[in-house]
Each structure stands twice: as C-alpha cells, then as structure tokens.
C-alpha positions as CSV (number, residue, x, y, z in Angstrom):
1,X,29.4,-3.4,-101.2
2,X,32.5,-3.7,-99.0
3,X,35.6,-5.5,-98.5
4,X,36.1,-8.3,-101.2
5,X,32.6,-7.9,-102.7
6,X,34.1,-6.8,-106.6
7,X,34.6,-10.1,-107.6
8,X,31.2,-11.3,-106.4
9,X,29.3,-8.4,-108.0
10,X,31.5,-8.9,-111.3
11,X,30.2,-12.2,-111.8
12,X,26.1,-11.0,-111.1
13,X,27.2,-8.2,-113.5
14,X,28.7,-9.9,-116.2
15,X,25.6,-13.1,-115.8
16,X,23.1,-10.3,-116.0
17,X,24.4,-8.8,-119.4
18,X,23.1,-12.0,-120.4
19,X,20.2,-12.9,-118.7
20,X,18.6,-9.3,-118.9
21,X,18.2,-9.6,-114.7
22,X,18.7,-6.2,-112.1
23,X,21.0,-6.1,-110.0
24,X,21.7,-3.9,-107.2
25,X,25.1,-2.7,-105.5
26,X,24.5,-1.1,-102.3
27,X,26.7,1.1,-100.4
28,X,28.8,1.8,-103.5
29,X,31.0,4.8,-101.5
30,X,32.6,1.9,-99.3
31,X,34.0,0.6,-103.4
32,X,35.3,3.8,-105.0
33,X,37.8,1.8,-106.9
34,X,35.9,-0.7,-108.1
35,X,33.1,2.5,-109.4
36,X,35.7,3.9,-111.6
37,X,36.4,0.5,-113.1
38,X,32.6,0.4,-113.4
39,X,32.3,3.1,-115.8
40,X,34.9,1.0,-118.2
41,X,32.3,-2.7,-117.2
42,X,29.3,-0.9,-118.4
43,X,30.5,0.4,-122.2
44,X,31.9,-3.1,-122.7
45,X,33.2,-3.4,-126.2
46,X,33.0,-7.0,-126.9
47,X,29.8,-8.2,-125.2
48,X,26.6,-7.2,-125.9
49,X,24.0,-6.1,-123.1
50,X,21.0,-7.9,-122.9
51,X,18.5,-5.0,-123.5
52,X,16.3,-5.7,-119.6
53,X,19.5,-5.2,-117.9
54,X,19.5,-2.7,-115.3
55,X,22.0,-1.8,-112.2
56,X,21.0,0.3,-109.3
57,X,23.6,1.4,-107.2
58,X,22.8,2.8,-103.2
59,X,25.4,5.4,-101.5
60,X,25.7,8.2,-99.4
61,X,27.1,11.0,-100.7
62,X,31.2,10.7,-101.5
63,X,33.3,13.1,-102.8
64,X,35.9,10.8,-104.3
65,X,32.7,8.9,-106.5
66,X,33.4,8.8,-110.0
67,X,32.0,11.8,-112.1
68,X,31.9,9.5,-115.1
69,X,29.3,7.2,-113.7
70,X,27.1,9.5,-112.2
71,X,26.9,11.7,-115.1
72,X,26.0,8.5,-117.1
73,X,23.6,7.0,-114.3
74,X,19.9,8.2,-113.7
75,X,19.7,9.8,-110.3
76,X,17.0,9.1,-107.9
77,X,17.0,10.5,-104.1
78,X,14.9,10.4,-101.3
79,X,14.8,12.3,-98.2
80,X,13.4,9.9,-95.4
81,X,11.6,11.7,-93.0
82,X,12.4,12.1,-89.6
83,X,10.8,9.6,-87.0
84,X,8.8,6.6,-86.9
85,X,5.7,8.6,-87.0
86,X,6.6,11.0,-89.5
87,X,8.0,7.8,-91.3
88,X,4.5,5.6,-91.0
89,X,2.6,8.7,-91.9
90,X,4.3,9.4,-95.4
91,X,3.8,5.4,-95.9
92,X,0.0,5.6,-95.3
93,X,-0.4,8.6,-96.7
94,X,1.2,7.7,-99.9
95,X,0.7,3.8,-100.6
96,X,-2.3,3.1,-98.5
97,X,-5.5,4.1,-99.4
98,X,-9.1,2.7,-98.3
99,X,-9.6,0.4,-101.5
100,X,-5.8,-1.1,-100.9
101,X,-7.3,-1.9,-97.2
102,X,-10.6,-3.4,-98.0
103,X,-8.7,-5.6,-100.9
104,X,-8.3,-8.9,-99.3
105,X,-10.7,-10.7,-96.8
106,X,-10.4,-10.9,-93.9
107,X,-9.9,-7.3,-93.1
108,X,-8.5,-7.6,-89.8
109,X,-5.8,-9.8,-90.5
110,X,-4.7,-8.0,-93.4
111,X,-4.9,-4.1,-91.9
112,X,-2.5,-6.1,-89.4
113,X,-0.1,-7.2,-92.3
114,X,0.0,-3.7,-94.1
115,X,0.6,-1.8,-90.6
116,X,3.5,-4.2,-90.1
117,X,5.2,-3.6,-93.8
118,X,4.3,-0.2,-93.2
119,X,6.4,0.0,-89.8
120,X,9.4,-2.2,-91.3
121,X,9.5,0.3,-94.5
122,X,9.3,3.3,-91.8
123,X,12.6,1.7,-90.0
124,X,14.5,0.5,-92.9
C-alpha cells in the first residue's frame, strides 16, 4: 500500500469477494486512512462474500492503525533472526530435512536450488 494504491486494492478485494481468491495488501501502515474504511468494506450489508475469500494485511507496528480492524483479525507475527547465518540456520532446521533433500533427482542440483531458495528466504 502506499500513495494511490487504494483504488487497485479495492478493485481486487471486490473481485475476490465474488471469486473467492486471496488478497494480500502489503505495508498497510502507509495507508491507515484506507484501513479505517476497510473495516466497513469487510462487513458489507448488500454483498455476499465467497466463503473462500481471505484478506492478508502486512504492516509495521503503527499507533494509528485502526483498533477495530485489529480486533476482527487473526494476528500472525514473526520475529526474524538477526543475521544471514541465523536466518539460513532457522530455515534449514525448520523446513529442510534429509528426506526433502533426497526427494528429487539429480540430488546435487536439487540441493543447490534448495540452498538458493533458503538464501532468498533469509534475505526477504
């Protein structure tokens, strides 16, 4: 979210109400005015929402984030490890095991792809 992103976000939400897709809005702390409107948007009186519709919001801690929106949401928080080595260690110890590494042949190329993905995951 950011400057001018409210209209495309609203269009995607409206379309996903019907189709049941998932929508993610990133950096919502940059659009707290829109977030206050979002509480009413998510409780429409005249529209039916597809049961598979999901809305994910990501944001940094913000004091002016709407309390009502926080109260109606399920909150998921993660604390990233400090440093690349710690990030790679966490990824390899939680997501990757020996069975996973031996799943695809040729093993050496699969291990390289796995390591690269874990590295990118630690960067992000």
